[in-house]
Every structure is written in C-alpha cells, then in structure tokens.
DOLO-349165 format. One record per residue (C-alpha): y negated, z, x; residue in three letters. Coordinates in Angstrom, 3 decimals. Each point is the difference from the previous one (the first is absolute). Last residue first. Layout:
REM residues N
+----------+----------+----------+-----+
|        y |        z |        x |  aa |
+----------+----------+----------+-----+
|        Y |        Z |        X | ALA |
...
+----------+----------+----------+-----+
END
This chain:
REM residues 257
+----------+----------+----------+-----+
|        y |        z |        x |  aa |
+----------+----------+----------+-----+
|   12.658 |   -2.266 |   54.950 | HIS |
|    3.586 |   -0.866 |    0.836 | LEU |
|    1.341 |    3.514 |   -0.515 | SER |
|    3.733 |    0.231 |    0.520 | PRO |
|    2.254 |   -0.767 |   -2.986 | ALA |
|    1.780 |    2.934 |   -1.606 | ARG |
|   -2.237 |    0.002 |   -3.090 | ARG |
|    0.415 |   -3.728 |   -0.531 | SER |
|    2.316 |   -0.064 |   -3.007 | LEU |
|   -1.587 |    3.028 |   -1.639 | ARG |
|   -3.563 |   -1.214 |    0.484 | LEU |
|    0.968 |   -3.395 |   -1.415 | THR |
|    1.527 |    1.612 |   -3.081 | GLN |
|   -3.158 |    2.012 |   -0.569 | ILE |
|   -2.140 |   -3.140 |    0.100 | VAL |
|    2.367 |   -1.906 |   -2.309 | PRO |
|   -0.008 |    3.003 |   -2.414 | TRP |
|   -3.777 |    0.359 |   -0.270 | ALA |
|   -0.243 |   -2.872 |   -2.487 | ALA |
|    2.209 |    2.178 |   -2.202 | LEU |
|   -3.132 |    1.908 |   -1.034 | ALA |
|   -1.533 |   -3.193 |   -1.408 | ALA |
|    3.162 |   -0.734 |   -1.988 | ALA |
|    0.089 |    3.513 |   -1.479 | LEU |
|   -3.697 |   -0.033 |   -0.897 | HIS |
|    0.293 |   -3.428 |   -1.629 | LYS |
|    3.068 |    1.183 |   -1.919 | LEU |
|   -2.214 |    2.553 |   -1.757 | THR |
|   -2.556 |   -2.718 |   -0.642 | HIS |
|    2.611 |   -2.266 |   -1.542 | GLY |
|    0.984 |    2.650 |   -2.488 | SER |
|    3.317 |    1.824 |   -0.371 | VAL |
|    2.405 |    0.714 |   -2.855 | LEU |
|   -2.086 |   -1.615 |   -2.706 | HIS |
|    2.896 |   -2.287 |   -0.948 | GLY |
|    0.175 |   -1.349 |    3.549 | THR |
|   -1.448 |   -3.382 |   -0.990 | MET |
|   -2.888 |    1.629 |   -1.904 | ASP |
|   -1.116 |    2.176 |    2.924 | PHE |
|    0.508 |   -2.891 |    2.419 | VAL |
|   -2.282 |   -2.223 |   -2.073 | THR |
|   -2.649 |    2.709 |   -0.411 | VAL |
|   -0.423 |    0.648 |    3.733 | ASP |
|    0.612 |   -3.597 |    1.058 | GLY |
|   -3.060 |   -0.360 |    2.238 | LEU |
|    0.852 |    3.227 |    1.812 | GLU |
|    3.651 |   -1.001 |    0.335 | PHE |
|   -1.105 |   -3.255 |    1.612 | LEU |
|   -2.316 |    1.865 |    2.369 | LYS |
|    2.816 |    2.354 |    1.024 | ALA |
|    2.247 |   -2.972 |    0.725 | LEU |
|   -2.726 |   -1.497 |    2.183 | VAL |
|   -0.262 |    3.263 |    1.981 | TYR |
|    3.799 |    0.265 |    0.241 | PHE |
|    0.166 |   -3.512 |    1.437 | PHE |
|   -2.875 |    0.727 |    2.409 | ILE |
|    2.012 |    2.852 |    1.544 | VAL |
|    3.050 |   -2.259 |    0.287 | ALA |
|   -2.044 |   -2.764 |    1.618 | GLY |
|   -1.364 |    2.432 |    2.563 | LEU |
|    3.472 |    0.705 |    1.351 | PRO |
|   -0.978 |    2.633 |    2.616 | VAL |
|    1.402 |   -1.181 |    3.329 | GLY |
|   -1.225 |    2.766 |    2.296 | LEU |
|   -1.977 |   -2.496 |    2.049 | ALA |
|    0.735 |   -0.180 |    3.738 | GLY |
|   -0.922 |   -3.661 |    0.368 | PRO |
|   -2.282 |   -1.117 |   -2.847 | ARG |
|    1.488 |   -1.011 |   -3.341 | PRO |
|   -0.435 |   -3.694 |   -0.982 | ARG |
|   -2.553 |   -0.543 |   -2.720 | THR |
|    0.947 |   -0.577 |   -3.646 | LEU |
|   -0.226 |    3.735 |   -0.688 | ALA |
|   -3.466 |   -0.014 |    1.563 | LEU |
|   -1.186 |   -2.648 |   -2.451 | ALA |
|    1.491 |    1.997 |   -2.879 | VAL |
|   -1.804 |    3.138 |    1.204 | ALA |
|   -3.287 |   -1.901 |    0.225 | LEU |
|    0.445 |   -1.193 |   -3.583 | ALA |
|    0.709 |    3.628 |   -0.928 | MET |
|   -3.266 |    1.084 |    1.591 | GLY |
|   -1.911 |   -2.681 |   -1.843 | GLY |
|    1.619 |    1.124 |   -3.239 | PHE |
|   -0.625 |    3.731 |    0.320 | GLN |
|   -3.013 |    0.203 |    2.285 | VAL |
|   -1.708 |   -3.029 |   -1.560 | VAL |
|    0.557 |    1.280 |   -3.543 | VAL |
|   -1.363 |    3.411 |    1.027 | TRP |
|   -3.088 |   -1.581 |    1.588 | PRO |
|   -0.663 |   -2.095 |   -3.144 | THR |
|    0.314 |    2.838 |   -2.516 | LEU |
|   -3.691 |    0.863 |    0.006 | ASN |
|   -1.570 |    2.877 |   -1.943 | GLU |
|    2.958 |    2.272 |   -0.677 | TYR |
|    1.857 |   -1.528 |    2.950 | ALA |
|   -2.463 |    1.571 |    2.449 | VAL |
|    2.329 |    2.850 |    1.025 | TRP |
|    3.165 |   -2.091 |    0.126 | ALA |
|   -1.712 |   -2.542 |    2.254 | ALA |
|   -1.294 |    2.738 |    2.304 | LEU |
|    3.460 |    1.527 |    0.300 | LEU |
|    1.579 |   -3.394 |    0.610 | GLY |
|   -2.529 |   -1.070 |    2.637 | ALA |
|    0.330 |    3.262 |    1.928 | VAL |
|    3.803 |   -0.078 |   -0.173 | THR |
|    0.043 |   -3.718 |    0.777 | VAL |
|   -2.012 |    0.521 |    3.192 | LEU |
|    1.925 |    3.018 |    1.275 | VAL |
|    3.494 |   -1.369 |   -0.642 | VAL |
|   -1.080 |   -3.439 |    1.230 | VAL |
|   -1.094 |    1.443 |    3.353 | ALA |
|    3.359 |    1.698 |    0.505 | GLN |
|    1.877 |   -3.185 |   -0.816 | GLY |
|   -2.181 |   -2.007 |    2.372 | ALA |
|    0.691 |    2.518 |    2.782 | ARG |
|    3.753 |   -0.293 |   -0.581 | VAL |
|   -0.064 |   -3.778 |    0.095 | SER |
|    0.351 |   -3.097 |   -2.205 | ILE |
|    3.060 |   -0.273 |   -2.260 | ARG |
|    1.470 |    3.478 |   -0.254 | GLU |
|   -3.249 |    1.878 |    0.627 | GLY |
|   -1.775 |   -2.127 |   -2.575 | THR |
|    2.682 |    0.597 |   -2.626 | ALA |
|    0.080 |    3.742 |    0.668 | ILE |
|   -3.783 |    0.238 |   -0.154 | GLY |
|    0.027 |   -2.023 |   -3.204 | LEU |
|    2.466 |    2.532 |   -1.399 | PHE |
|   -2.123 |    2.955 |    1.062 | GLY |
|   -3.130 |   -1.515 |   -1.505 | ALA |
|    1.908 |   -0.509 |   -3.248 | PHE |
|    1.032 |    3.650 |   -0.063 | ALA |
|   -3.594 |    1.143 |    0.549 | VAL |
|   -1.393 |   -2.340 |   -2.663 | ALA |
|    2.687 |    1.004 |   -2.494 | MET |
|   -1.039 |    3.634 |    0.303 | GLY |
|   -3.643 |   -0.846 |   -0.600 | LEU |
|    0.864 |   -2.238 |   -2.943 | ARG |
|    1.570 |    2.768 |   -2.089 | ASP |
|   -2.800 |    2.439 |    0.801 | ALA |
|   -2.564 |   -2.595 |   -1.109 | VAL |
|    1.903 |   -0.584 |   -3.250 | LEU |
|   -0.675 |    3.617 |   -0.935 | ARG |
|   -3.661 |   -0.827 |   -0.661 | GLN |
|    1.088 |   -2.227 |   -2.888 | PRO |
|    1.383 |    2.875 |   -2.122 | ALA |
|    2.247 |   -1.895 |   -2.444 | ASP |
|    2.817 |    0.166 |    2.531 | PRO |
|    0.441 |    3.759 |   -0.579 | ASP |
|    3.200 |    1.242 |    1.656 | LEU |
|    0.275 |   -3.501 |    1.401 | HIS |
|   -2.937 |    0.470 |    2.367 | TYR |
|    1.051 |    3.319 |    1.525 | PHE |
|    3.562 |   -1.242 |    0.454 | CYS |
|   -1.353 |   -3.167 |    1.635 | SER |
|   -2.210 |    1.935 |    2.394 | GLY |
|    2.693 |    2.493 |    1.077 | VAL |
|    2.734 |   -2.594 |    0.435 | CYS |
|   -2.363 |   -2.413 |    1.728 | THR |
|   -1.112 |    2.761 |    2.365 | LEU |
|    3.626 |    0.599 |    0.969 | ILE |
|    0.536 |   -3.747 |    0.413 | LEU |
|   -3.109 |   -0.192 |    2.169 | GLY |
|    1.460 |    2.595 |    2.363 | VAL |
|    3.081 |   -2.222 |    0.236 | PHE |
|   -2.059 |   -3.071 |    0.866 | PHE |
|   -2.193 |    1.925 |    2.461 | TRP |
|    3.021 |    1.057 |    2.026 | CYS |
|    1.428 |   -3.530 |   -0.133 | ALA |
|   -3.316 |   -1.560 |    1.041 | GLY |
|   -0.400 |    2.402 |    2.897 | LEU |
|    3.290 |   -1.225 |    1.432 | PRO |
|    2.543 |    2.704 |    0.897 | ALA |
|    0.955 |   -0.331 |    3.659 | ASP |
|    1.565 |    3.392 |    0.683 | ASN |
|    2.296 |   -0.191 |   -2.987 | ARG |
|    2.054 |    2.625 |   -1.821 | ALA |
|   -3.057 |    1.302 |   -1.849 | ARG |
|   -0.547 |   -3.470 |   -1.422 | LEU |
|    3.208 |    0.196 |   -2.017 | ARG |
|   -1.157 |    3.240 |   -1.615 | VAL |
|   -3.310 |   -1.686 |   -0.809 | LEU |
|    1.841 |   -2.832 |   -1.718 | GLY |
|    2.110 |    2.278 |   -2.171 | TRP |
|   -3.068 |    2.032 |   -0.953 | VAL |
|   -1.861 |   -3.185 |   -0.942 | ALA |
|    2.945 |   -1.400 |   -1.976 | MET |
|    0.258 |    3.199 |   -2.038 | ALA |
|   -3.744 |    0.154 |   -0.626 | LEU |
|   -0.156 |   -3.590 |   -1.195 | PHE |
|    3.062 |    0.703 |   -2.173 | LEU |
|   -2.000 |    2.762 |   -1.671 | LEU |
|   -2.252 |   -2.677 |   -1.473 | ASN |
|    2.605 |   -0.646 |   -2.702 | SER |
|   -0.982 |    3.399 |   -1.430 | LEU |
|   -3.434 |   -1.132 |   -1.173 | VAL |
|    0.733 |   -3.442 |   -1.469 | ASP |
|    3.084 |    1.215 |   -1.829 | GLY |
|   -1.555 |    3.298 |   -1.072 | ALA |
|   -3.081 |   -1.399 |   -1.701 | ASN |
|   -0.800 |    3.624 |   -0.804 | PRO |
|    2.100 |    2.652 |    1.758 | VAL |
|    0.997 |    2.868 |   -2.336 | GLY |
|    3.680 |   -0.377 |    0.754 | LEU |
|   -0.255 |   -3.648 |   -0.974 | TRP |
|   -2.985 |   -1.644 |   -1.690 | THR |
|    0.124 |   -3.648 |   -1.047 | ARG |
|   -2.927 |   -2.300 |    0.728 | THR |
|    2.018 |   -3.063 |    1.006 | ASP |
|   -2.139 |   -3.076 |   -0.725 | VAL |
|   -2.694 |    0.446 |    2.605 | PHE |
|   -3.372 |   -1.219 |   -1.154 | HIS |
|   -1.480 |   -1.572 |    3.100 | GLU |
|   -3.708 |   -0.611 |    0.383 | THR |
|   -0.342 |   -3.624 |    0.976 | HIS |
|   -1.162 |   -0.723 |    3.533 | TRP |
|   -3.053 |   -2.091 |   -0.864 | ALA |
|   -1.263 |    3.012 |   -1.970 | SER |
|   -0.901 |    1.716 |    3.280 | ALA |
|   -2.567 |   -2.691 |    0.624 | PRO |
|    0.682 |   -2.591 |    2.713 | LEU |
|   -2.753 |   -0.491 |    2.559 | ALA |
|   -0.489 |   -3.505 |    1.297 | PRO |
|    1.430 |   -0.552 |    3.498 | ALA |
|   -2.191 |    1.066 |    2.923 | LEU |
|    1.352 |    3.364 |    1.132 | LEU |
|    3.709 |   -0.306 |   -0.844 | ALA |
|    0.056 |   -3.673 |    1.000 | VAL |
|   -1.711 |    0.772 |    3.299 | LEU |
|    2.497 |    2.774 |    0.756 | THR |
|    2.951 |   -2.246 |   -0.843 | LEU |
|   -1.320 |   -2.686 |    2.356 | VAL |
|   -0.568 |    2.530 |    2.783 | LEU |
|    3.510 |    1.379 |   -0.432 | LEU |
|    1.476 |   -3.496 |    0.263 | ALA |
|   -1.983 |   -0.774 |    3.148 | GLY |
|    1.021 |    3.260 |    1.661 | ILE |
|    3.625 |   -0.747 |   -0.853 | LEU |
|   -0.229 |   -3.485 |    1.491 | TYR |
|   -1.443 |    1.478 |    3.185 | ASN |
|    2.783 |    2.579 |    0.099 | GLU |
|    2.555 |   -2.792 |   -0.330 | ARG |
|   -1.546 |   -1.790 |    2.986 | ALA |
|    0.106 |    3.124 |    2.179 | GLN |
|   -2.970 |    2.286 |    0.246 | PRO |
|   -1.512 |    0.254 |    3.508 | ALA |
|    1.552 |    2.758 |    2.087 | ALA |
|   -1.302 |    3.545 |   -0.370 | PHE |
|    3.406 |    1.665 |    0.106 | SER |
|    1.259 |   -2.492 |    2.568 | ARG |
|   -2.879 |    0.762 |    2.365 | ARG |
|    0.623 |    3.709 |   -0.456 | ARG |
|    3.679 |   -0.363 |    0.869 | SER |
|   -0.863 |   -2.006 |    3.121 | VAL |
|   -2.387 |    2.739 |    1.118 | SER |
|    2.605 |    2.668 |   -0.637 | LEU |
|    2.508 |   -1.946 |    2.076 | LEU |
|   -2.544 |   -0.130 |    2.821 | MET |
+----------+----------+----------+-----+
END
C-alpha cells in the first residue's frame, strides 16, 4: 500500500509552479522557432584586445583564465561525492564547467577560426542547463529540475550548433534562460531546498557580462595588465562558488529529496 501511495505521488499532477514553468518554456520555445532569424553577424565578431603570448601560449590571458573553470568544477565534484542526495543539476553544472574550460581554451587559442566558437558555446550550454536545473529544483520541484536539465541541454546544444545560420535560438537560450533564472530567484524556495543563493550566482554572471563588454576599457584602465575578457572568465567561474559553498554547509543534512 505504501508503494502504491508513493507511485501516486510520483505521478501526481504538476503543481502550480510547475504549470507556470511549462508555460514559460513553451513561450521560449515558440520564440526560438518562430522569431525572425538573426544572422551570425548580428552577434558582432569579437576582436579580443589582449593577444599577448606567454610561455608559448597565444592569447595567454584569455586561454589560461579558463583553468579556473576546471578548478571550480573539480572542487564541486569533490563536494558532491560526500553527498547521497546530489541534485542532477549540480552534477551537470560542474561537468559543464569542465567542458566550458576545454571549449573556451580551444576557441581562444585561435579565435579567428569561426568554427571553434561552436566548441565554446557547447560547453556553456551544458553548464547553463545545469544551473537552470539547480534553480528549478530549488524553487519548484526535484522532478522539474531534472526535466529542465535535459530539456535545456538539448535546446542549448542545438542552438549552439545552428548559430552559424541563425542566432535566434542561441539568444533565446542565453537571455531567455537567464530571465527565467531571475524569476526563479525571486520565488520563494520550496520546502527541503538546499538553499543555493541563486542571486549570488546571477550576480557573478552579470559581472562577467560587464567585463566582457568592457574588454578594451578594463585593459586600458589596468595599464594593460589584464583585459576585460580575461576577468570575464574569472567572474563566470566564480559563479560556481555559491553552489559549492551551499554543498559544504549542507553536506551533513539528511536527504530531503
């Protein structure tokens, strides 16, 4: 009888927040599919200001700064090993950071090769799907978080792949997904949530975007010590710190999932 009750709960009708989430995802999907196509030139080709070589590594600042993604990912995965209730979103987030490190290093070694940009975006898509899965699991439900990880991963990879011909899906995934994350951050956490401070993660993401836009400005202001794009990588990698900190603080708590 207990098993029967458990099954009924597992397949219970979506809660109100899940219905809102489904509606938001449907709207974003329709926009990605039906909105006018944006040519690749709509997202300006970046000419990174710091092209210095160090220890034989071209564009060393923008390449080597990606190693912080790897460091944060390893740190996070070590934290997850101590848990028996590790959320899928967190696992996928840290795996995405490793892929981001690899893809971004590959791209920045020769940023003038446009096909390398795909590798850069593929890693970001996986990490972003993991973060949205975390946010959804914190604010809506565990099953919703798991579903978002799968759906956003597929959507992000497809959007990154078709970005050469149509940038619209990638713009929707990145900015529409972040709008969804902000909405979730403003929503009350569900009972039993880990307590990941979504606002802190979003703060580092916004900071990274500002550094990206100020690539040349930061380079000039620091006396050509470091570029804005290099600091963008460091700020984006630090977005993992609030998640890791939460895993550390709650690692002794019993599983509520």
